[in-house]
C-alpha positions in Angstrom: 47.4 -33.1 -2.8 47.8 -29.7 -4.2 44.9 -30.3 -6.5 42.7 -31.3 -3.5 43.8 -28.1 -1.6 43.1 -26.0 -4.7 39.6 -27.5 -5.1 38.8 -26.9 -1.4 40.0 -23.3 -1.7 37.9 -22.8 -4.8 34.8 -24.2 -3.0 35.4 -21.9 0.0 35.8 -18.9 -2.4 32.5 -19.8 -4.2 30.7 -20.1 -0.8 32.1 -16.7 0.3 31.0 -15.1 -3.0 27.5 -16.5 -2.6 27.3 -15.2 1.0 28.5 -11.8 -0.1 25.9 -11.7 -2.9 23.2 -12.6 -0.3 24.4 -9.8 2.0 24.5 -7.3 -0.8 20.9 -8.3 -1.9 19.6 -8.1 1.7 21.3 -4.7 2.2 19.7 -3.4 -1.0 16.3 -4.5 0.1 16.7 -2.8 3.5 17.8 0.4 1.8 14.8 0.6 -0.5 12.2 -0.9 1.9 9.4 1.0 3.6 10.9 2.9 6.6 9.9 2.8 10.3 8.8 6.4 10.5 5.1 6.5 11.6 4.6 10.2 11.1 6.3 12.8 8.9 9.0 14.8 10.5 10.8 18.0 9.6 14.5 17.3 9.5 16.7 20.3 10.2 20.1 20.3 8.4 22.2 23.3 9.5 24.8 24.8 7.2 28.1 22.9 7.5 26.4 19.7 8.8 28.1 16.4 8.0 26.3 13.3 6.6 27.3 11.5 9.7 25.5 14.1 11.9 22.4 13.9 9.7 22.5 10.1 10.0 22.6 10.4 13.8 19.6 12.8 13.8 17.6 10.5 11.6 18.4 7.5 13.8 17.4 9.4 17.0 14.0 10.4 15.4 13.3 6.8 14.3 13.4 7.6 10.6 15.9 4.9 9.6 16.4 1.3 10.7 20.2 1.2 10.2 22.7 4.0 10.2 25.3 1.8 8.6 23.1 0.8 5.6 21.9 4.4 5.3 25.5 5.7 5.0 26.5 2.8 2.7 23.6 3.4 0.4 24.4 7.1 0.1 28.1 6.3 -0.6 27.2 3.7 -3.2 24.8 6.2 -4.9 27.6 8.8 -4.8 25.3 11.2 -2.9 26.9 11.5 0.5 28.8 14.6 -0.7 25.7 16.3 -2.0 24.1 17.1 1.4 22.1 20.3 1.3 21.4 22.7 4.2 17.7 23.4 5.0 14.6 22.1 6.6 13.3 19.0 4.8 10.1 17.0 5.2 10.7 13.3 5.7 7.4 11.6 4.9 6.0 8.7 7.0 7.3 5.3 5.9 10.0 6.9 3.7 12.7 4.4 2.7 16.3 5.2 3.3 16.8 5.6 -0.4 14.0 8.2 -0.5 15.5 10.1 2.5 18.9 10.3 0.9 17.2 11.9 -2.1 15.3 14.4 0.1 18.5 15.7 1.8 20.6 15.8 -1.3 18.4 17.2 -4.0 18.1 20.7 -2.4 15.5 23.2 -3.5 13.0 25.1 -1.5 12.3 24.5 2.2 9.9 21.6 2.1 8.6 21.8 5.7 5.7 23.9 6.7 2.2 23.5 5.3 1.2 20.3 3.7 -1.8 19.7 1.4 -2.8 16.0 1.3 -5.2 14.7 -1.4 -6.6 11.4 -0.2 -8.4 9.0 -2.5 -10.4 6.6 -0.6 -12.9 3.8 -1.6 -15.9 5.8 -0.6 -14.7 9.4 -1.3 -11.8 11.7 -1.9 -10.8 14.4 0.6 -8.3 17.1 0.9 -6.6 17.6 4.3 -4.5 20.7 5.1 -2.1 20.5 8.0 0.7 22.6 9.3 3.9 21.6 11.1 4.1 22.7 14.7 7.8 23.5 15.2 7.6 23.0 19.0 6.6 19.3 18.6 7.7 18.6 15.1 4.2 17.1 14.5 1.6 18.2 11.9 -1.6 19.8 13.1 -4.8 19.5 11.0 -6.1 22.8 9.8 -9.0 21.6 7.6 -10.4 18.5 5.9 -13.0 18.9 3.1 -14.5 17.5 -0.1 -12.3 18.8 -3.0 -15.3 18.8 -5.4 -17.5 20.8 -3.1 -19.3 23.9 -4.2 -17.5 26.1 -1.6 -13.9 25.5 -0.6 -12.6 26.9 2.6 -10.6 30.1 2.5 -7.5 28.3 3.9 -7.4 26.2 0.7 -6.8 29.2 -1.5 -4.2 30.6 1.1 -2.3 27.3 1.0 -2.5 27.1 -2.8 -0.9 30.6 -3.1 1.9 29.9 -0.6 5.3 29.1 -2.2 6.4 26.5 0.4 3.3 24.3 0.4 4.1 20.6 0.0 1.6 18.6 -2.1 1.0 14.9 -1.6 -1.4 12.4 -3.0 -2.4 9.3 -1.0 -4.1 6.4 -2.7 -5.8 4.1 -0.3 -5.8 0.3 -0.5 -8.8 -1.2 -2.3 -9.6 1.8 -4.6 -10.4 0.8 -8.1 -8.6 2.3 -11.1 -11.8 4.0 -12.2 -12.2 5.6 -8.8 -8.6 6.7 -8.7 -8.6 8.3 -12.2 -12.0 9.9 -11.7 -11.0 11.4 -8.3 -7.7 12.8 -9.7 -9.5 14.3 -12.7 -12.2 15.9 -10.7 -9.9 18.3 -8.7 -8.2 21.4 -10.0 -4.8 20.4 -8.7 -4.2 18.0 -11.6 -4.2 18.1 -15.4 -6.6 15.4 -16.5 -5.1 13.9 -19.6 -6.1 10.2 -19.2 -8.1 8.7 -22.1 -7.8 5.1 -21.1 -8.1 3.6 -17.6 -5.0 1.8 -16.3 -5.5 -2.0 -15.8 -7.3 -2.9 -12.6 -4.8 -3.7 -9.9 -1.9 -2.0 -11.6 -1.8 1.1 -9.3 0.2 1.0 -6.1 -1.7 2.3 -3.0 0.9 4.6 -1.5 1.9 8.2 -0.9 3.1 10.4 -3.8 4.5 13.9 -3.9 3.2 16.1 -6.8 3.1 19.6 -8.0 0.0 21.6 -9.0 -0.8 21.2 -12.7 1.0 17.9 -12.9 -0.6 15.5 -15.5 -2.6 12.6 -14.0 -0.8 10.3 -16.6 2.6 11.0 -15.0 1.3 10.1 -11.5 -0.3 6.9 -12.9 3.0 6.0 -14.5 4.7 6.3 -11.1 1.9 4.2 -9.5 2.1 1.4 -12.1 5.9 1.2 -11.9 5.8 1.0 -8.1 3.1 -1.7 -8.2 5.0 -3.7 -10.7 8.1 -3.6 -8.5 6.1 -4.6 -5.4 4.6 -7.5 -7.3 7.9 -8.7 -8.8 9.6 -8.7 -5.4 6.7 -10.6 -3.7 6.6 -13.1 -6.5 10.3 -13.7 -6.2 9.9 -14.4 -2.5 6.7 -16.5 -2.7 6.4 -19.7 -0.7 6.4 -23.1 -2.5 3.3 -25.1 -3.4 0.8 -22.3 -4.0 -2.0 -22.8 -6.5 -1.0 -19.6 -8.2 0.6 -19.9 -11.6 1.6 -16.3 -12.3 2.2 -12.8 -10.8 -1.1 -11.8 -12.5 -3.0 -14.4 -10.6 -1.3 -13.3 -7.4 -2.5 -9.8 -8.0 -6.1 -11.0 -8.5 -6.0 -12.9 -5.2 -4.4 -10.0 -3.5 -7.2 -7.7 -4.6 -9.8 -10.1 -3.1 -7.9 -10.2 0.2 -7.7 -6.4 0.2 -11.5 -6.1 -0.2 -12.2 -8.8 2.4 -10.4 -7.3 5.4 -9.0 -4.0 6.5 -7.2 -5.6 9.5 -3.5 -6.0 8.9 -3.2 -9.1 11.2 -5.9 -10.9 9.3 -4.5 -10.7 5.7 -2.5 -13.9 5.8 -5.3 -15.8 7.5 -7.8 -14.6 4.9 -5.3 -15.6 2.2 -5.0 -19.1 3.7 -8.8 -19.6 3.4 -8.7 -18.8 -0.4 -5.5 -20.8 -0.9 -7.1 -23.8 0.9 -10.3 -23.5 -1.2 -8.3 -23.3 -4.5 -6.3 -26.4 -3.4 -9.5 -28.3 -2.7 -11.2 -27.2 -5.9 -13.9 -25.2 -4.0 -15.4 -22.0 -5.3 -14.0 -18.9 -3.5 -17.5 -17.5 -2.8 -16.5 -14.0 -1.8 -19.0 -11.1 -1.9 -16.6 -8.4 -3.2 -16.2 -10.3 -6.5 -20.0 -10.2 -6.9 -20.1 -6.5 -6.2 -17.3 -5.9 -8.8 -19.3 -7.9 -11.4 -22.2 -5.6 -10.8 -20.3 -2.3 -10.8 -17.1 -3.2 -12.7 -15.3 -0.9 -10.3 -17.3 2.2 -11.2 -18.5 3.7 -7.9 -19.8 2.0 -4.7 -22.8 -0.4 -4.6 -24.0 1.2 -1.4 -26.3 -1.6 -0.3 -26.3 -5.2 0.6 -26.3 -7.9 -2.0 -29.5 -9.6 -3.1 -29.8 -13.4 -3.4 -30.4 -13.1 -7.1 -27.1 -11.1 -7.5 -25.2 -13.9 -5.8 -26.3 -16.1 -8.7 -25.6 -13.5 -11.4 -23.6 -14.7 -14.3 -20.6 -12.3 -14.5 -17.0 -13.2 -15.1 -16.1 -12.1 -11.6 -18.8 -13.8 -9.5 -16.9 -16.5 -7.5 -20.2 -18.0 -6.4 -20.6 -19.1 -10.0 -17.2 -19.4 -11.6 -14.4 -21.8 -10.7 -11.1 -20.5 -9.4 -10.0 -16.9 -9.6 -11.8 -14.1 -11.5 -10.2 -12.9 -14.8 -8.9 -9.6 -13.4 -8.2 -8.0 -10.0 -11.3 -6.3 -8.4 -9.3 -3.3 -7.0 -5.8 -2.1 -6.5 -4.3 -4.1 -3.6 -1.6 -2.7 -1.3 1.8 -4.3 -0.8 0.8 -6.1 2.3 -2.1 -7.9 0.6 0.2 -8.9 -2.3 2.7 -10.3 0.1 -0.1 -12.1 2.0 -1.4 -13.7 -1.2 2.1 -15.2 -1.9 3.0 -16.0 1.8 -0.3 -17.1 3.5 -0.6 -18.5 7.0 -0.6 -22.3 7.2 -4.1 -23.1 8.4 -7.0 -25.5 7.7 -9.5 -22.7 7.5 -11.9 -22.8 4.6 -14.6 -20.4 6.0 -14.8 -17.0 7.6 -17.5 -14.5 8.5 -17.6 -11.1 10.2 -17.4 -11.4 14.0 -18.8 -8.0 15.0 -15.5 -6.4 16.0 -14.3 -5.4 12.6 -12.6 -8.7 12.2 -13.6 -12.2 11.2 -14.3 -15.6 12.8 -12.6 -18.5 10.9 -13.6 -22.1 10.7 -12.3 -25.4 9.4 -15.7 -27.0 8.9 -19.3 -26.1 7.9 -20.8 -26.8 11.3 -18.5 -24.3 13.1 -19.0 -21.8 10.3 -22.8 -22.0 10.6 -22.4 -21.2 14.3 -20.3 -18.2 13.5 -22.8 -17.0 10.9 -25.6 -17.4 13.4 -23.7 -15.3 15.9 -23.1 -12.7 13.3 -26.8 -12.6 12.5 -27.6 -12.0 16.2 -25.1 -9.1 16.3 -26.7 -7.6 13.2 -30.2 -7.9 14.7 -29.1 -6.4 18.0 -27.5 -3.4 16.1 -30.6 -2.9 14.0 -32.8 -3.0 17.2 -30.6 -0.4 18.9 -30.6 1.9 15.9 -34.4 1.7 15.7 -34.7 2.4 19.4 
C-alpha cells in the first residue's frame, strides 16, 4: 500500500512540476512579448519613486499588460533595485522586458524630440516629432526625404540637440537590398556593409540607434530578432502543415507579407497557399514574379506583362512547383505566425476586391466572378481618372 501511495504522490509531484514549467514559460513569453502601448509615452519617474509606483503608472497609461509579471520579471532580472529618476521615453509596443531596461539603465533624459528614420517599400523618410508635455503625445514637426538636396533647418537643429532620440523603423515587406541601401544613403549611419544579409533575415520593427552607428551593428540586431521570432513561431506551429522547415516558413511568410497589408487577412491568405501546397497546385502569386524580375532591387513600378508571368526565374510561382528557393522580402512577425498558424478554410483563390482587401473563393467559377468584378472596378477608376 505504501508503495502505491508513494507512486501516486510521485505522479502528483510530476504533474505539478509540469504545470509550474508551463506557467514559467507562459510568464516569460508575456514578459518579452510585444506590449499593448499604441503610441510612445514619456514616463516621469520622480526622485525617490518606488518600483511599485512606477508599475502603477505604467499600468494606468496602458503600457504593460500585467503589473504582477512586470514586477516578477524585474525581480528575476535583479533590476528592481536599479530604478533611475528622470523622464523616459517608452516606445510604442515596448515589451515589459524593454521597459524595465528603459527605467533602470539611466543616462540622459530620453523624452523630448524624436527623429524617426522610416524605411518603407517605396521610399525612406525622416520624421521629426516633439513631445507635447500637456498631452504626453508626440506632434510632427517635419517629414522629408533624407536623401534630398535640401534638408529642412529643423533637421540640423535636431541633430545638434543633446537630448534627441534616434529611432529606425523597418517596414514589413522591405527587401534586404532596399533596407541596406536606404541605411547607407543617409548621413546618420556608418555604411560598412559589403555583403547583403539573406533575404527575409531582417525583422521589420523599431530600433533605437545613435548617430554614426555602423549599419552592420543594426543588421546584427535585426537578424537576431528575426531568428527569435521565427524560432518561437516554428515551435508553436500547428500540425499537418506542408512546411518542412523554418526556412520554408519564412519563404511563405514573405509571400503573405507581399500579398496583403491587412492584418485580418493574413491567416486567410496563408490558408489559400497552404491549401494549394496540399493539393499540389502552383501558388501563382504575382509578387514572386516581380521578385524574379527585380531580385529585390528597387520597385517594378508597373503592372506585369503576360510574357513576364511565363518568365523562367527561380521565384516565378506560375512556372515552378511549390515554394520559391528564398524569401521575396523581409516578413513581419504577424506574417510569420500566419504562415505557421493559418485559418482553416477551403479557399484556393483570392483577388483584390476594390476596398484594399481581397475576395476569396473555393472554386474557379466564383473566382472568375470575383475577377470580373475587380476588372469592372479597375475600369471605373480609370474612367474617373480620365474624366
